[in-house]
Structure formats: structure tokens, C-alpha cells
C-alpha positions as CSV (number, residue, x, y, z in Angstrom):
1,X,15.1,-36.5,29.0
2,X,15.2,-40.1,30.0
3,X,13.7,-42.7,27.7
4,X,10.4,-44.2,28.7
5,X,8.6,-47.3,27.5
6,X,5.1,-45.9,27.4
7,X,3.8,-42.4,26.9
8,X,0.2,-41.9,28.0
9,X,-1.6,-38.8,26.6
10,X,-4.1,-37.5,29.1
11,X,-4.6,-38.0,32.8
12,X,-8.3,-38.8,32.8
13,X,-9.7,-42.0,34.1
14,X,-8.7,-44.0,31.0
15,X,-5.2,-42.4,30.8
16,X,-4.4,-43.0,34.4
17,X,-5.7,-46.6,34.3
18,X,-3.5,-47.2,31.2
19,X,-0.5,-45.8,33.0
20,X,-1.1,-48.0,36.0
21,X,-1.5,-51.1,33.8
22,X,1.7,-50.3,31.9
23,X,3.6,-49.7,35.1
24,X,2.4,-52.9,36.6
25,X,4.1,-54.8,33.8
26,X,7.4,-53.2,34.6
27,X,7.3,-50.4,31.9
28,X,8.5,-46.9,32.7
29,X,5.6,-44.5,32.0
30,X,5.2,-40.8,31.2
31,X,1.8,-39.3,31.6
32,X,1.3,-36.1,29.6
33,X,-1.6,-33.8,30.4
34,X,-2.4,-30.5,28.6
35,X,-4.4,-29.0,31.5
36,X,-2.7,-27.5,34.6
37,X,-4.2,-30.2,36.8
38,X,-4.4,-34.0,36.6
39,X,-7.7,-35.6,35.8
40,X,-8.4,-34.4,32.3
41,X,-12.0,-34.4,31.3
42,X,-12.8,-36.9,34.0
43,X,-12.6,-34.1,36.6
44,X,-16.0,-32.9,35.3
45,X,-17.6,-36.4,35.3
46,X,-20.0,-37.1,38.1
47,X,-22.0,-39.7,36.4
48,X,-23.7,-37.0,34.5
49,X,-24.1,-36.3,30.8
50,X,-23.3,-32.7,29.8
51,X,-26.2,-31.0,28.1
52,X,-27.4,-27.4,27.5
53,X,-30.8,-25.9,26.9
54,X,-32.5,-29.0,28.4
55,X,-36.1,-29.2,29.6
56,X,-34.8,-29.8,33.1
57,X,-32.9,-26.5,33.0
58,X,-35.9,-24.7,31.5
59,X,-38.2,-26.1,34.3
60,X,-35.7,-24.9,36.9
61,X,-35.6,-21.4,35.3
62,X,-32.0,-21.9,34.1
63,X,-31.1,-20.1,30.9
64,X,-28.5,-22.1,28.9
65,X,-27.6,-22.9,25.4
66,X,-25.2,-25.2,23.5
67,X,-23.0,-22.2,22.6
68,X,-22.8,-21.1,26.3
69,X,-21.8,-24.7,27.2
70,X,-19.2,-24.8,24.5
71,X,-17.8,-21.5,25.5
72,X,-17.6,-22.6,29.2
73,X,-15.9,-25.9,28.2
74,X,-13.3,-24.1,26.1
75,X,-12.6,-21.6,29.0
76,X,-12.2,-24.5,31.4
77,X,-9.6,-26.0,29.1
78,X,-7.9,-22.7,28.5
79,X,-8.8,-22.8,24.8
80,X,-6.1,-25.5,24.3
81,X,-8.6,-27.9,22.6
82,X,-9.2,-28.4,18.9
83,X,-12.8,-27.2,18.7
């Protein structure tokens, strides 16, 4: 493996921005992402805040719970996160 100046862990918004900033100063950069696609957690960010069992869901007839949300999030990340 070739030496690099900066290693960025994660390819979410912050990680990719850090990689661009480091690269723009002339550094060689390696971005490491645990998921199979780039984007990290930012792929699920649409200016929303995750929540489960909210009154909005109840009013819409959606059954949800914090445990169901946790389980879905872990599945989306292939259980490679430290819960």
C-alpha cells in the first residue's frame, strides 16, 4: 500500500468535505468507508430527524417503535456498528 498524508474515516458529508479540504492543500487522501456504498449516514439525511413512535406516525396510522427503528438502522448498516 502507498503511504498517504491523511486518512478520513467515513464518507458522509463531513468525511468527504474533510477529504476535499485536505486534498486541496496538496495532501494525498484515503477515505475509508465501512458500508458498501459511499455516503455513510448522510445517505439517510434529507433534512429530517429520525424518530420512532412519534405522534405524527400515530396520527398517520403508522405503527413504529424505537426498537423497530434501531433494528432497521442496524440492518441498513449490516450490523457493522457498535450498538
